[in-house]
Structures are given as structure tokens and as C-alpha cells.
N, C-alpha and C positions, 0 to 999 in steps of 0.2 A: 472403675475402669470403663472407658467409653468404647462403644462399637461403632464402626464406620461402615455404612452400606452404600453401594452403588447399584444402579439399575440399568439393565441393557434391554433394548427392545429388539425383538426378532422380527425381521421384515415379513417373512412368510408364515410366522406363527410356529408353535410347537405342538406336536401330538404328545400330550403328557402321558397318556396310557402306554403308547409305544416306547417312550423314553423310560418309563418305569420298568417295563418288561425287559428292555435292554440292560438297564443298570443293575437289575437283580439277577441277571444271567451271567455275572462274572466279567463285566467290561474291563478290558485292559488295552492300553495303547502304548506302543513303544516308539522311540525315536533314537537317533544316534547323536551323542555329543561329540565335539571335536577332540576331547581329552579323555573322558571317562567311559566312553562306549555307550551302552544301552541306558536310556533314561525312561523310566516307567511312569505312566499316568493311569490311575485307577480310581475307584470310588469305594465308599463305605457308608454305613448307617443310612441306607436308602429307605425312605418312608413316604407313603402317600400323605398328602395334605388336602385341605379343603379346596385349594385352587390348583393343585398339581402334585409336585414331588419335591421332597427335600433330600439332600445327600451331602456328604463331605467329599469334595474333590481333592485327590492326593496326587502330587506331581513332583518329579525330581527336577532340580535345578543344578546345573554344573557350577560349583563354587570353589574358591581357593581358601586354604587354611595355612597357618604358620607350620612349617615342618623343619626337620633337621636336614643337613646336607644329604644329597642323593635320595631324598624321599619325595614322593609324588605329592604336590600340593593340591591337586584337583580331586574333588570327590562329588558324589551325587547327594545333594542335600534335599531332604523331604520337606515340602511345603504343603499346607492344607488350607482350604477355604470352604466354608459352609455355604451351600447354594440352595435357593428355592426357585423352582421354575413354575410358570403358569402357561396358559395357551398363547401368551403374547410376550412375556418378559422372563428374564432371569435376574435374580437379585443375589449379590455377593455380600456376605457379612464378614466384617474384618478383612477386607480384601487386601491382597498383596500386590500393590500397584507396581513396585519396583521390579517384580518378577512376572508381571503381566499375567495375573491370575485369569483374567477374562479369556486370554488366548487358550489357556489350558482347558477352561470350562467349555469354550467353543469346540475344542477337540473332542471332549467328552460327549457333547450334544451333537457332534458330527455336523457342525456349521462351518461354512467358509467365512473368512474374515469380513467379506462384504455383505453377509447376511444378517449381521447384528450391529448395533451401534449404542454407545452409552447415552442415556437420557441426560440432557443438559438442563441445568437449573439457572434460569435468568434471575436478574434482580427483581423483576415483577413477580416471579414465582415465589421468591423469598418473602417479599412484602405481603403477598397474598396469603402465604402460610402463616405469617405472624398475625395478620388480621383475623384469620380463620380459627386459629387454635392457640395462640399464646395467651395464657392467663397472667403470667409474670414473665417479663423480658429482662434477662439478667446480663446479657452481653451482646454487643453488636459492633461490626466492623464495616467501614466504608472505604472505598477508593475515591480519591480526589474530593474529599468533603468540603474543602475550601480552596481558594486559589493559592494558599500558602502551604498546603499539606497534601502529600501523596496518599497517605492512609491515616485513619484514626480508629481507635477502638475505645469504647466506653463501657464501663461496668456500672451496675447498680439497678435501681428500679426505673426502667427506661420506657415502659410502654407509653406513658403519657408525658414524656420528657420533651420540652421545647427544643432542646439541643438535638434530640433524635429527629424531630420534625424538620429542623433546619438542614441536618445532614442528609436526610432522605431526599429532600428537594434538590440539593446542590450536588450531592455525590452519588456514587453507585454502591448500594448495599451489597456486601460480598459474604457476610457471615452473621448469623444470629444464633443465640442459645437461649432457651426459654423453657418454662414449665408448661406442659400440655394441658389444655382445658379438657380435652376428651379423655385423657389419661391423667387424672389428678395425682400429684406427687411424683410424676415422671418427667425427666428432662429430655429435651430433644434439641437438635440444631441442624442447620443447613448451610452448606458452603457452596457458593456459586463458582469459586475458583477451582475446587476439586470435584464439583458436581456430585457431592456426597451428602448423605443424611447421617447425622450422628445421634446415637441413643445412649442414655445412661445405663448403668449396670443392672438396673431392675426391670429391663425389658426382655421378654422372651422373643425369639426370632419370629414366631407366629404373629406376635403383636406388632413387630416391626413391619412385617408384610402387610398386615391389616392397615397400619398407619399410612404406608405408601399408597395404598389404593383408596383410602378414605380421605386423606388430607393432602399428601404431596402431589401425586399424579394429577388430580383434578386442577391444581393450580398451575401445573405445567401445560396441560392440554387446553385450559380455558383461554 
């Protein structure tokens, strides 16, 4: 099973110690849904990390379910996301994009919407990550790789493929999946369309965070 991570940069930074104290003091935030009334946001499993804090954000989303006649179809569904924060970023693991997990994490961190933004991954960042860390490249997708194709996906041993070289030159790389050189036996991937990094099932969240800082973000910032 794959885990998909997204990274958000906090413009003014985060005081991780103050966040830890707040989150371990019984943080709760409520809002009113149009149909079900009170929707609760809170946290669990708060722990210090080498760079800051890890916690599970828990938030209610108003949803509908099949019901019998005269029964209320609306209910408060609990969603969860695992979060790591540093003094500059927060990282969401297995994020819930449809239900806007980042907005709820922003509420937990007491950030306004304009105080944080998702880190975007360009085609150059993707190619830089492949050059920097891919020992074996097993899958890659391009947009407009030729004048006759909108997209193309190729599987196999691709790192030294002439077809890959041609598509990299003529198209826009949008996805790649590869074995990490820094973490042998571990698969990773990056999507420029979803601005997300994907990890195989044998990664710990702490290793994902380390990878973000050692491999992914340097290629975004450079």
C-alpha cells in the first residue's frame, strides 16, 4: 500500500514548542455544520520529533448515507490525517484532499488560509530528484511527449532508456516511480500534477520526512 504526502510551507514559520504545549493540553475546535450541528476537530498521539512535532489530526466532515424514508441522511463522519510539523513546514501523510485536510490542520495550528501554501513540484524538480536518487526507474509519465500524444506512460528499466531521453526533451515529465538510492529496497515517486510524493509501504513517517528534507525540497528550492 502506498502513502501519499504533501508539504505546506508556513510563511511566518511555526513555534514547534508552543504547538506541542497547545496540542498536549487538550486542543479542541468546533464549528457548525448546516445539517448535523457541531463538527469537532481535535488531535491525538502527539509526540516530539527531531524537527518538531507529530500528531494525528481528527476532524468531522458532514456526509450523507443511504437511509430509509423519514430518516436523516446526514451524519458527522470522522476523518484522520497524520501530520508532522517543523519550524517552516507541515507534512500530511495519506492526506484527504477531497475533504481538504490542510484546512483542518490549519485550524489546529491556528493559521489563516493565507499563512500557508502547498509546495509545488515542477518538472525540473522531478527530473532533479530522479538524477539525484533514482537507482532504478520503473515508471514515468509525460504530458505532450510527442505532437501526436497528450500523455504517455512507460514501464520497465527506464533510467538509461533512449525513449525516456526523447520524451524528457519533448514533453513535460509529470510522474515517476523509482527505487531510492539513499534508501535501498524502498520505492518512492513524485507527481507534479498532484504536488505529492509517494512512498512504498516499508517507509516510516520519520523516514519520509527525512527524505523530504534531504532529497525532495533541495530540488524544489534549487
